[in-house]
VOTINU-486618 format. One line per 2 residues: number of its first residue (from 1); their letters; for each residue x, y, z of C-alpha. Coordinates in pm, 1 decimal. Layout:
# VOTINU-486618
NUM = a = X Y Z ~ ... $
***
This chain:
# VOTINU-486618
1 = xx = -1747.9 -2742.6 -1009.3 ~ -1388.8 -2915.1 -1043.6 $
3 = xx = -1074.9 -2748.1 -944.3 ~ -773.3 -2754.7 -1122.6 $
5 = xx = -456.6 -2918.3 -969.8 ~ -201.3 -2617.6 -893.9 $
7 = xx = 85.1 -2859.1 -911.7 ~ 62.4 -2940.3 -1266.4 $
9 = xx = 265.9 -2641.3 -1385.7 ~ 585.2 -2512.5 -1239.8 $
11 = xx = 399.4 -2167.1 -1139.4 ~ 138.9 -2348.2 -965.2 $
13 = xx = 395.2 -2531.5 -786.5 ~ 587.1 -2212.4 -663.2 $
15 = xx = 243.4 -2052.0 -571.1 ~ 197.8 -2364.2 -324.9 $
17 = xx = 558.8 -2335.4 -209.0 ~ 556.5 -1974.7 -103.5 $
19 = xx = 187.4 -1970.0 38.0 ~ 274.9 -2065.3 407.2 $
21 = xx = 560.8 -1789.1 376.7 ~ 299.8 -1528.2 288.0 $
23 = xx = 19.6 -1622.0 536.5 ~ 287.6 -1683.6 805.3 $
25 = xx = 436.9 -1315.2 747.6 ~ 108.6 -1168.0 668.1 $
27 = xx = -63.3 -1294.4 998.7 ~ 211.8 -1173.4 1218.4 $
29 = xx = 346.7 -850.0 1051.0 ~ -32.0 -784.8 1016.3 $
31 = xx = -56.6 -749.6 1407.2 ~ 250.4 -590.6 1436.8 $
33 = xx = 169.9 -332.5 1198.4 ~ -115.0 -262.1 1423.3 $
35 = xx = 129.3 -284.5 1726.7 ~ -67.4 -573.0 1849.4 $
37 = xx = 174.6 -854.2 1856.3 ~ 502.1 -898.1 2069.9 $
39 = xx = 781.6 -1008.7 1842.5 ~ 1041.4 -1256.4 1893.8 $
41 = xx = 1186.8 -1440.9 1593.4 ~ 1501.2 -1567.4 1448.9 $
43 = xx = 1586.5 -1686.1 1049.5 ~ 1697.2 -2004.5 1075.0 $
45 = xx = 2040.5 -2082.4 886.8 ~ 2022.1 -1749.4 694.4 $
47 = xx = 2134.0 -1387.1 759.8 ~ 1932.7 -1125.8 659.9 $
49 = xx = 1953.8 -772.9 570.4 ~ 1820.3 -459.5 723.2 $
51 = xx = 1855.2 -98.7 584.1 ~ 1702.6 258.0 733.3 $
53 = xx = 1761.7 607.4 614.7 ~ 1798.6 695.3 950.4 $
55 = xx = 1776.9 512.9 1291.5 ~ 1708.9 712.7 1634.3 $
57 = xx = 1741.9 522.8 1949.5 ~ 1758.6 587.4 2321.7 $
59 = xx = 1929.4 324.7 2569.4 ~ 2200.0 191.1 2390.1 $
61 = xx = 2427.9 -96.6 2465.4 ~ 2637.9 -306.4 2242.2 $
63 = xx = 2862.8 -624.8 2313.2 ~ 2989.1 -952.5 2171.5 $
65 = xx = 2768.1 -1292.3 2211.6 ~ 2671.3 -1589.6 2057.5 $
67 = xx = 2333.7 -1681.3 1858.4 ~ 2218.2 -2001.1 1807.5 $
69 = xx = 1992.7 -2117.9 1498.4 ~ 1753.7 -2423.8 1500.3 $
71 = xx = 2000.2 -2694.8 1335.6 ~ 2213.2 -2614.3 1634.4 $
73 = xx = 2468.2 -2391.6 1484.3 ~ 2636.6 -2140.3 1711.0 $
75 = xx = 2745.2 -1773.4 1527.1 ~ 2935.6 -1507.1 1680.1 $
77 = xx = 2761.6 -1175.5 1675.0 ~ 2767.0 -823.0 1825.8 $
79 = xx = 2509.2 -788.5 2013.5 ~ 2322.8 -406.2 2020.4 $
81 = xx = 2048.1 -311.1 2238.2 ~ 1815.2 -5.9 2164.0 $
83 = xx = 1540.3 56.6 2463.0 ~ 1312.3 270.3 2193.6 $
85 = xx = 1401.2 281.8 1846.8 ~ 1260.4 486.7 1558.8 $
87 = xx = 1364.5 358.0 1180.2 ~ 1297.1 569.2 893.4 $
89 = xx = 1247.3 399.4 569.2 ~ 1251.1 62.0 712.3 $
91 = xx = 1384.2 -243.8 475.5 ~ 1387.2 -625.3 569.2 $
93 = xx = 1487.3 -885.1 313.5 ~ 1562.1 -1244.5 326.8 $
95 = xx = 1651.1 -1522.3 51.9 ~ 1580.5 -1896.6 132.2 $
97 = xx = 1660.9 -2188.4 -94.4 ~ 1390.2 -2379.4 -198.3 $
99 = xx = 1354.0 -2720.8 -390.2 ~ 1204.8 -2475.1 -686.5 $
101 = xx = 1486.2 -2236.3 -657.2 ~ 1575.5 -1910.2 -473.9 $
103 = xx = 1284.8 -1748.5 -283.8 ~ 1299.2 -1375.0 -105.9 $
105 = xx = 1069.6 -1192.7 112.4 ~ 1105.8 -813.8 127.3 $
107 = xx = 940.1 -589.8 386.3 ~ 925.6 -251.9 370.1 $
109 = xx = 779.3 23.7 674.6 ~ 829.2 368.0 763.2 $
111 = xx = 824.7 585.7 483.8 ~ 654.8 917.1 407.5 $
113 = xx = 845.7 1040.9 760.0 ~ 602.3 826.0 995.9 $
115 = xx = 910.8 585.7 1097.5 ~ 860.8 206.4 1228.7 $
117 = xx = 924.4 196.7 1555.3 ~ 1045.7 -61.2 1828.4 $
119 = xx = 1097.9 -101.6 2247.1 ~ 1341.4 -346.0 2358.5 $
121 = xx = 1489.9 -421.0 2037.1 ~ 1770.8 -636.1 2066.7 $
123 = xx = 1978.5 -743.8 1719.3 ~ 2254.5 -1008.3 1669.3 $
125 = xx = 2467.1 -876.9 1386.0 ~ 2748.6 -931.0 1197.2 $
127 = xx = 2810.7 -640.4 1000.4 ~ 2716.4 -262.3 1032.0 $
129 = xx = 2751.9 34.8 805.1 ~ 2638.9 379.4 848.8 $
131 = xx = 2723.1 757.4 987.3 ~ 2657.3 712.1 1347.4 $
133 = xx = 2646.7 942.5 1640.7 ~ 2616.6 903.1 2030.8 $
135 = xx = 2520.8 1082.8 2313.3 ~ 2693.5 1029.7 2661.9 $
137 = xx = 2895.5 703.3 2528.6 ~ 3132.9 483.9 2752.0 $
139 = xx = 3336.6 240.7 2588.9 ~ 3522.4 -2.4 2737.6 $
141 = xx = 3263.1 -77.8 3031.3 ~ 3210.2 -425.0 3144.0 $
143 = xx = 2920.0 -598.9 2987.1 ~ 2744.5 -679.8 3263.8 $
145 = xx = 2712.9 -321.4 3400.2 ~ 2571.3 -163.9 3069.9 $
147 = xx = 2279.4 71.3 3105.3 ~ 2009.2 -122.4 2943.7 $
149 = xx = 1813.3 -403.4 3087.8 ~ 1959.7 -663.1 2882.3 $
151 = xx = 2344.7 -723.7 2990.0 ~ 2667.0 -934.5 2850.0 $
153 = xx = 2894.4 -1153.5 3060.7 ~ 3114.6 -1011.2 3330.3 $
155 = xx = 3449.5 -921.1 3207.5 ~ 3334.7 -863.0 2854.7 $
157 = xx = 3379.8 -572.1 2695.6 ~ 3131.4 -317.1 2601.3 $
159 = xx = 2980.0 6.8 2522.2 ~ 2683.1 211.7 2615.5 $
161 = xx = 2489.4 540.4 2536.0 ~ 2208.6 759.7 2601.6 $
163 = xx = 2123.4 785.0 2287.3 ~ 2255.9 668.7 1901.3 $
165 = xx = 2178.1 810.0 1544.5 ~ 2273.8 596.2 1241.0 $
167 = xx = 2230.2 767.9 928.7 ~ 2206.8 526.9 592.4 $
169 = xx = 2196.9 243.9 800.4 ~ 2264.0 -118.1 624.6 $
171 = xx = 2312.6 -420.9 879.4 ~ 2330.7 -809.6 799.6 $
173 = xx = 2208.6 -1007.8 1115.4 ~ 2116.0 -1361.1 1266.2 $
175 = xx = 1843.5 -1231.5 1473.4 ~ 1633.8 -961.6 1583.7 $
177 = xx = 1380.7 -899.2 1844.6 ~ 1177.4 -678.5 2032.7 $
179 = xx = 898.6 -669.6 2289.1 ~ 662.9 -448.9 2037.2 $
181 = xx = 777.3 -373.8 1669.5 ~ 532.3 -121.5 1491.7 $
183 = xx = 561.7 -106.3 1131.2 ~ 342.0 164.9 983.4 $
185 = xx = 272.2 142.7 613.3 ~ 413.6 -188.2 602.5 $
187 = xx = 439.1 -359.4 269.5 ~ 577.0 -723.6 196.3 $
189 = xx = 637.7 -910.0 -117.8 ~ 817.5 -1211.5 -255.1 $
191 = xx = 1078.9 -1166.9 -490.3 ~ 1323.0 -1391.7 -672.2 $
193 = xx = 1605.8 -1362.5 -430.6 ~ 1845.6 -1162.2 -698.3 $
195 = xx = 1780.3 -835.8 -485.4 ~ 1775.5 -728.0 -160.2 $
197 = xx = 1779.4 -410.7 80.0 ~ 2134.3 -347.9 -51.0 $
***
């Protein structure tokens, strides 16, 4: 039996280029969807989008920081920590340039009233939009004394709160990590990179 060479056509080359992305993402996020794999990841050289119809969290803090990409670049970010978070109608998207053009990856989860959840969530973001409310918020505290396990540098401005709710969340980030991220009803698909979560 003879197998055809998939690299002889443009469609075949695109398929080969995207297989590693899909396999890696499916392996990692398949485990995450079952709550089995601790997560720590950063997108190298590219920011990504996260949106949710609603985020509810407890144990919140925010302060300034710096994140690094694998090429050695440094990026100023607002670091947000949430000890426990639920995200409704979660979407994450990223677009990468490849030799064959732009390729996007879009992940959705937490629909149908069954939110995705995260423990010890930390986000390095450059932009955040939404309608937010906080319980027992403190603004202007020293970043080294915030009420979360992760803390900033002494002398830096920070804020913290016992609880946070953000409706219509739209966020652009360099990095996200969590000790456990559970993605209920997860779906992953490749796109042509022309659309994102927002």
